[in-house]
N, CA, C and O of each residue as an XYZ file, in Angstrom:
336
protein
N     -24.091     54.453    -28.526
C     -24.034     53.121    -27.955
C     -22.639     52.903    -27.363
O     -21.628     53.183    -28.007
N     -22.603     52.397    -26.122
C     -21.342     52.180    -25.405
C     -20.920     50.723    -25.555
O     -21.707     49.817    -25.284
N     -19.669     50.490    -25.991
C     -19.166     49.144    -26.258
C     -18.695     48.427    -25.007
O     -18.418     47.229    -25.066
N     -18.594     49.101    -23.899
C     -18.123     48.470    -22.671
C     -16.649     48.760    -22.446
O     -16.026     49.471    -23.235
N     -16.087     48.214    -21.375
C     -14.689     48.507    -21.050
C     -13.736     47.868    -22.060
O     -14.008     46.800    -22.608
N     -12.637     48.535    -22.286
C     -11.582     47.980    -23.134
C     -10.679     47.113    -22.256
O     -10.729     47.218    -21.031
N      -9.862     46.265    -22.861
C      -8.959     45.427    -22.054
C      -8.062     46.246    -21.134
O      -7.701     45.786    -20.051
N      -7.700     47.454    -21.554
C      -6.840     48.299    -20.718
C      -7.590     48.796    -19.476
O      -6.966     49.138    -18.471
N      -8.914     48.838    -19.542
C      -9.719     49.301    -18.412
C      -9.929     48.224    -17.352
O     -10.299     48.538    -16.221
N      -9.703     46.980    -17.696
C      -9.957     45.876    -16.779
C      -8.763     45.653    -15.859
O      -7.618     45.854    -16.265
N      -9.025     45.239    -14.619
C      -7.904     44.977    -13.701
C      -7.177     43.688    -14.098
O      -7.764     42.791    -14.704
N      -5.890     43.616    -13.745
C      -5.121     42.390    -13.978
C      -5.633     41.307    -13.038
O      -5.982     41.579    -11.889
N      -5.673     40.099    -13.530
C      -6.112     38.969    -12.722
C      -5.133     37.824    -12.941
O      -4.919     37.397    -14.075
N      -4.548     37.333    -11.876
C      -3.599     36.227    -11.983
C      -3.914     35.218    -10.886
O      -4.288     35.585     -9.772
N      -3.760     33.966    -11.217
C      -4.007     32.895    -10.264
C      -2.801     31.968    -10.285
O      -2.502     31.356    -11.311
N      -2.115     31.863     -9.168
C      -0.915     31.030     -9.079
C      -1.306     29.645     -8.567
O      -1.726     29.492     -7.420
N      -1.165     28.645     -9.428
C      -1.523     27.280     -9.060
C      -0.308     26.423     -8.721
O      -0.436     25.205     -8.594
N       0.857     27.027     -8.574
C       2.072     26.238     -8.357
C       2.022     25.441     -7.050
O       2.509     24.311     -7.013
N       1.456     25.988     -5.996
C       1.358     25.229     -4.742
C       0.409     24.048     -4.904
O       0.684     22.952     -4.414
N      -0.702     24.272     -5.588
C      -1.637     23.166     -5.828
C      -1.000     22.091     -6.694
O      -1.214     20.902     -6.458
N      -0.221     22.488     -7.690
C       0.445     21.510     -8.558
C       1.481     20.713     -7.772
O       1.593     19.500     -7.953
N       2.230     21.372     -6.910
C       3.220     20.667     -6.085
C       2.524     19.673     -5.151
O       3.006     18.556     -4.963
N       1.407     20.072     -4.575
C       0.651     19.175     -3.693
C       0.109     17.987     -4.477
O       0.150     16.854     -3.999
N      -0.403     18.247     -5.690
C      -0.949     17.179     -6.525
C       0.137     16.166     -6.878
O      -0.082     14.957     -6.796
N       1.299     16.663     -7.267
C       2.407     15.762     -7.616
C       2.851     14.938     -6.418
O       3.129     13.746     -6.550
N       2.919     15.561     -5.259
C       3.310     14.833     -4.043
C       2.299     13.734     -3.736
O       2.687     12.640     -3.325
N       1.015     14.005     -3.928
C      -0.030     13.007     -3.680
C       0.075     11.852     -4.675
O      -0.130     10.698     -4.300
N       0.387     12.142     -5.920
C       0.543     11.090     -6.933
C       1.704     10.183     -6.556
O       1.569      8.960     -6.590
N       2.832     10.762     -6.201
C       4.004      9.967     -5.826
C       3.707      9.143     -4.570
O       4.105      7.982     -4.486
N       3.020      9.727     -3.608
C       2.665      8.984     -2.392
C       1.727      7.824     -2.725
O       1.852      6.741     -2.153
N       0.800      8.046     -3.637
C      -0.142      6.989     -4.009
C       0.554      5.847     -4.752
O       0.120      4.698     -4.669
N       1.621      6.155     -5.469
C       2.355      5.107     -6.181
C       3.058      4.165     -5.207
O       3.273      2.994     -5.520
N       3.412      4.667     -4.045
C       4.013      3.828     -3.014
C       5.519      3.732     -3.144
O       6.092      4.139     -4.154
N       6.160      3.189     -2.114
C       7.622      3.136     -2.066
C       8.230      2.103     -3.016
O       9.423      2.167     -3.312
N       7.430      1.158     -3.495
C       7.968      0.106     -4.356
C       7.918      0.461     -5.841
O       8.380     -0.319     -6.674
N       7.367      1.621     -6.182
C       7.241      2.018     -7.582
C       8.617      2.311     -8.152
O       9.381      3.084     -7.575
N       8.932      1.699     -9.278
C      10.219      1.864     -9.943
C       9.969      2.526    -11.301
O       9.531      1.855    -12.235
N      10.241      3.835    -11.428
C       9.934      4.528    -12.680
C      10.726      3.988    -13.872
O      10.222      4.001    -14.994
N      11.947      3.516    -13.654
C      12.750      2.963    -14.747
C      12.108      1.668    -15.251
O      11.997      1.457    -16.458
N      11.693      0.815    -14.340
C      11.038     -0.437    -14.725
C       9.703     -0.151    -15.399
O       9.333     -0.842    -16.349
N       8.978      0.849    -14.927
C       7.691      1.208    -15.541
C       7.896      1.681    -16.972
O       7.136      1.302    -17.864
N       8.911      2.502    -17.200
C       9.200      2.984    -18.545
C       9.635      1.834    -19.448
O       9.217      1.759    -20.604
N      10.458      0.955    -18.936
C      10.913     -0.208    -19.712
C       9.718     -1.072    -20.110
O       9.637     -1.534    -21.248
N       8.804     -1.287    -19.189
C       7.604     -2.079    -19.488
C       6.748     -1.405    -20.546
O       6.202     -2.077    -21.421
N       6.626     -0.089    -20.476
C       5.870      0.649    -21.486
C       6.514      0.498    -22.859
O       5.820      0.296    -23.855
N       7.823      0.594    -22.914
C       8.534      0.454    -24.183
C       8.378     -0.956    -24.747
O       8.196     -1.130    -25.952
N       8.450     -1.958    -23.879
C       8.274     -3.340    -24.325
C       6.856     -3.565    -24.843
O       6.660     -4.244    -25.851
N       5.880     -3.001    -24.163
C       4.487     -3.134    -24.601
C       4.280     -2.446    -25.949
O       3.577     -2.974    -26.810
N       4.882     -1.283    -26.137
C       4.765     -0.560    -27.407
C       5.387     -1.374    -28.536
O       4.812     -1.482    -29.619
N       6.572     -1.949    -28.281
C       7.240     -2.761    -29.300
C       6.397     -3.981    -29.648
O       6.288     -4.340    -30.820
N       5.808     -4.612    -28.660
C       4.975     -5.787    -28.897
C       3.706     -5.417    -29.663
O       3.269     -6.156    -30.545
N       3.126     -4.288    -29.327
C       1.889     -3.844    -29.975
C       2.071     -3.675    -31.475
O       1.181     -4.020    -32.253
N       3.220     -3.146    -31.886
C       3.454     -2.874    -33.301
C       4.375     -3.897    -33.966
O       4.923     -3.630    -35.036
N       4.549     -5.057    -33.347
C       5.351     -6.109    -33.974
C       4.451     -7.003    -34.814
O       3.252     -7.106    -34.558
N       5.030     -7.642    -35.808
C       4.277     -8.593    -36.617
C       3.235     -7.970    -37.527
O       2.265     -8.637    -37.886
N       3.403     -6.712    -37.910
C       2.442     -6.070    -38.799
C       2.601     -6.614    -40.214
O       3.718     -6.883    -40.658
N       1.480     -6.776    -40.925
C       1.576     -7.170    -42.328
C       1.910     -5.926    -43.161
O       2.022     -4.827    -42.617
N       2.067     -6.095    -44.464
C       2.520     -5.002    -45.330
C       1.564     -3.800    -45.289
O       2.010     -2.654    -45.230
N       0.270     -4.062    -45.321
C      -0.697     -2.949    -45.282
C      -0.649     -2.218    -43.948
O      -0.721     -0.990    -43.902
N      -0.527     -2.974    -42.869
C      -0.427     -2.359    -41.545
C       0.851     -1.543    -41.422
O       0.851     -0.476    -40.808
N       1.947     -2.041    -42.007
C       3.212     -1.290    -41.994
C       3.049      0.039    -42.730
O       3.540      1.071    -42.271
N       2.358      0.013    -43.872
C       2.124      1.252    -44.625
C       1.282      2.227    -43.804
O       1.578      3.421    -43.749
N       0.243      1.714    -43.175
C      -0.610      2.565    -42.337
C       0.196      3.142    -41.178
O       0.070      4.321    -40.846
N       1.023      2.299    -40.568
C       1.874      2.764    -39.471
C       2.792      3.885    -39.960
O       2.954      4.899    -39.280
N       3.393      3.702    -41.141
C       4.299      4.714    -41.690
C       3.569      6.029    -41.944
O       4.127      7.101    -41.708
N       2.332      5.959    -42.420
C       1.532      7.177    -42.643
C       1.274      7.876    -41.309
O       1.393      9.098    -41.217
N       0.925      7.116    -40.285
C       0.647      7.703    -38.970
C       1.900      8.298    -38.333
O       1.822      9.323    -37.655
N       3.046      7.669    -38.544
C       4.311      8.219    -38.049
C       4.614      9.530    -38.769
O       4.974     10.524    -38.140
N       4.464      9.521    -40.100
C       4.745     10.731    -40.889
C       3.823     11.881    -40.489
O       4.217     13.045    -40.554
N       2.602     11.559    -40.078
C       1.642     12.589    -39.666
C       1.873     13.037    -38.223
O       1.231     13.978    -37.758
N       2.790     12.366    -37.507
C       3.068     12.735    -36.120
C       2.087     12.150    -35.124
O       2.070     12.554    -33.961
N       1.264     11.198    -35.565
C       0.280     10.581    -34.677
C       0.935      9.531    -33.786
O       0.614      9.417    -32.603
N       1.864      8.761    -34.373
C       2.584      7.732    -33.634
C       4.075      8.028    -33.677
O       4.563      8.603    -34.650
N       4.814      7.639    -32.620
C       6.268      7.824    -32.651
C       6.919      6.756    -33.518
O       6.368      5.672    -33.712
N       8.099      7.077    -34.035
C       8.860      6.085    -34.789
C       9.334      5.003    -33.849
O       9.579      5.243    -32.666
N       9.460      3.808    -34.393
C      10.030      2.712    -33.607
C      11.538      2.857    -33.625
O      12.120      3.273    -34.627
N      12.174      2.511    -32.504
C      13.639      2.553    -32.495
C      14.192      1.244    -33.010
O      13.428      0.331    -33.323
N      15.502      1.135    -33.103
C      16.140     -0.037    -33.699
C      15.762     -1.324    -32.961
O      15.563     -2.359    -33.597
N      15.663     -1.274    -31.646
C      15.326     -2.501    -30.899
C      13.883     -2.899    -31.159
O      13.574     -4.090    -31.135
N      12.975     -1.936    -31.409
C      11.604     -2.262    -31.766
C      11.555     -2.940    -33.130
O      10.822     -3.910    -33.319
N      12.326     -2.435    -34.066
C      12.317     -2.961    -35.441
C      12.822     -4.392    -35.471
O      12.390     -5.183    -36.309
N      13.730     -4.733    -34.571
C      14.285     -6.077    -34.577
C      13.256     -7.097    -34.084
O      13.416     -8.298    -34.306
N      12.205     -6.624    -33.417
C      11.197     -7.556    -32.904
C      10.084     -7.811    -33.910
O       9.121     -8.513    -33.601
N      10.203     -7.246    -35.120
C       9.181     -7.448    -36.157
C       9.251     -8.811    -36.746
O       8.462     -9.143    -37.630
């Protein structure tokens, strides 16, 4: 019984997607438009994250701590903690 070709018998196959990735990124940036401000977008995301996890009760804080310890959620920074 013949097991078929071994990996050494098969030809090398490589596919370079770097041009497609560069084109995709350029299209994303173009779609965002000239008024898109990445710093403001990041700041808004951080503010939303701080607001989402503010005002937690004791049980929610414990659950949050478990999720942070498990690597599911990021730790809050000092400015996030001050909004609790």
